[in-house]
C-alpha positions, 0 to 999 in steps of 0.5 A: 754937709750930713748936718745940712741934709739931716735938717732938710730932711727933718724939716720936710717930714714935720712939714709933710705930718704936720709936726712942728720941728721946735718947741718952746719950754717955759721954767722958772728958774734959769741954772747958774751953769751948764755943768752939773758935775761941778754945780748943784743946782737941780735946774740944770738937770731939769733942762740938761739930763737925758737931753744933752748929757748921759749916763752908762745907764739911765732910769726911765719914766717908770724908775727902771734903770736900762743901759744908755752909754752902755749896751750891757753890763754884767757884776761878780757874784761878790759885787765888787766887779762892774764891766759895761760894754759900750755901744758902738759908734758913740760920739760927744757933740764935739765930734770926739769919740766916746769909747772906753777911755774916754768913759774911764777919763770922765770918771777919773775927773769926777774923782779928782778933788780938783773937779770940785763935784757937789757930792765927791762922796758918790765916788768913794767906793770906786778902787779902779778903773780900767780900759778892757778894750775898745768898748769895754770898760771894767770899775772895781770897787772898794767894797759891794755898793748896792747904790752904783748902778743908781748912783751912775744914772744920776746927773752928777755921773754923766759922761763928758769929754774932759776938756773945754768949759762944760759950765759955759759950753756943754758937751755931751753924748744926748739927742740934743746939742747945745746951741746957745745960752742967753742969760736972763732970756734963754737956752736953746738946744738943737738936734744931734744929728749923729744921735745912735738912736734912729728917729731920736729926736722928733724935734729940730729945736728946743727953746728953754724961756725962762719965765720965773712969774707964774702969771706971765707963764700962763700968758704965754701959754695961752698966747702961744708963745710957749707950747709947755710950762714945767712945775706950772703953779698948781693953782693955774693947772686946776684951770688949764686942766679943765680947758680943751686946747691945754693938757695938764700932766702930773705926778709925784715928784719924788722931791723932799720938801723941807724946812731946813734948819741951821743946827750950827746956829743957836737956838737950832742947836737945842732939840727942844727947839726943832721939836717945837718947830716940827710941831708948829708945821700943819703939813695939811695947811701947807698942801691945801693952800700952796699945793692945792692938793698936789701932794703928799705929806711926808715926815723923813728924808725919802719921797713917799713914791719909793719902795724904802719910804716909811711914813714917819708923819707920826713922830711930830704930828702938828701940834701948837700947844706943845709947841709953846711948851717945848719953847718955854722948857727951852727959855723961851717963853715969850718966843723967838725971832728968827729969819727965813730965807727963801729963793725968790726964784722957787715961788712954790717954796716961797709960797710955803715959807709964807705959809709956814712963817704964819703957822710959826707965828702962832706959836710965838716964833716971829719969821722974818722972810727975807728973799734972795736970788737963786745965786745968792741962795746958793752961795750964802745958804747951801755953801756958807750956811749963812741962814736960821731956816729956809725951805727947799726941795732935795730931789730923789737920789734913786737910791737911799744911800746917796739920798740920806749920805748927806746926814752921815759921816761924809757929809759933816759940813753940809749946810743943815747939819753942822751943828749935829751928829747921831753915831748910831745912824753913822753906823747904819748909814754906812752898813746900808751902803754896804749891805746886799740884801733887799729886805735888810736895806729896807729894815736899815733904812726904816730905822734910819728915817726914824732917828732923822725924823726923831731929832728933827734935823729937818721939818719934813713938808711933803712930795709935791707933784710936778705939774705939766701944763703944755699945748694940746698938740703936745705929745711924748712928755712924761713925769720922771722919777728923777728931777729931769724933763726928758723931750727925747720923745717930745713932738708937737703938732 
C-alpha cells in the first residue's frame, strides 16, 4: 500500500510542477551481468553503482569522499582500525535490514575466494570485521592502508545481501531498485520508495536502452525517444553543443585509455618491440581524429585530473624513425604482422584502434583488426590473455594503490603483464600501499609511473573526456571521477 501511495503522490507532484517521472538513457554497451562484485565489466558500474548499489562511503562529483550507508566513521591513530556508524533504518530492496551484521556478511562474501571477485587484492588488507552493535561495524587491518576508504567507495565494495543471484536480480540499498532486464534491448530501474534520504530520487523510473550505433543514438535523441546519451561520440557532441534544444556536459573521464600489449607473447616480450610500438603512436593525432579535442594525452596508468598524475609523455614521444630502428634491432627489419583485437561495442576504442593501425603501418607493423563482441573480449582478452594488442580503458580507482596494483606482485596473471615483471616496482608498490605520508606517497607513485612507462608495458594514449548529451529539460546530471552515471538528483521537464 505504501509503495502504491508513494507512486501516486510522486506522479501528482511531477504533473503539478511540469516534471516527467521517467528518464530514458541511451548507452552503447550492455552489461554482461548485473553484479559488479563478480564481474569486471565497467558497464555494470556505469548503470548500477550509485543508482542501485551503494557503499559504506561514496565519492561525489568533485572526487570527495562522504558517508553513504555510514553516517560517520573514525580511524585509529595507527591506521589499523576503522569504525563505521551506520544510518538507522536502511533496508535492502528485498526488505531485509542493512545493519552491521549485514555489512559484515557482505564483506565476508567479497573476501571469500569462492565468490570470485575480479580484484581480491582490494580486500587482502582486512584482518577482521567485528559487529560492535546493530549499527556499528569495525574493520581491523593487517597493516595501515591509506587507500582503504577509497577502495570502500568502488563498485567492487558495494554492500549487498548474501542471498539471491545478483547477476540477474540485483539487490542493493540505492535510490532505484531493479524492475526488469530485457537483454539486447533495455534495463529498467524504478524508484525505491523506502529510500532513506528525503526527496531522493526525483524520478519515478529510469530506462537504460542499449543502442550501440552513434547515428541511432543521435536519431533517438532528436526524435525524443531518449532523453540522455552517455559517452556520446565527440563529433556528434560538437553538433549538439550548438543546438538550443540540447545540452552537452563534458569533463575528464578519469579513464586511462591504453594500447594494451600482451607481454607474454612473442615478439612483445622483447622490450625493443614494445618501445617501437610506443614511438610509433601519435597521441595528438589520436585525440584530434577520434576525440575531436575532447581528450588529454597521458603517458602513465594514472589519469591526468588526479593529484598523483605525473607526466610521462616525454618518455616515448612520437618518433616513427626511432620505431623502425628498434624493430630492426629486434630482428624485424621488414616489420611485423600482428593482430589488433577490438571490442566492437565500444566504438570509441574501435576508432582509436583504426587510427593506431594506420600509424603502425607507417613503421612496418601490419595490424590486422579483429572486431569481437564484449563477452568475447572479456573471455578471450581479459580472462585468457589470448591477443596481441587491444585498445581499452581502465577507470580511475580513486587512489593509485588499487589503480596500479595490477602491475604488482599480487596480479602476475593480469592480462597485459603475464610476461613482464619488475622487482623494483613491486617493492615500491608495496611501500605505497602502506605508507601514510601523502608527500612520500606522491613521490613513490611518480617513480612507479616512470618505471611502468619506461618498460612500455602498455602504450598510454589519453584521458578521454566523458560527454553527456541531453535534451535541454534534463537537469541534475554531472560528470563524476568514477565510471558512474549518478541519477539520484536527475530530473526532466
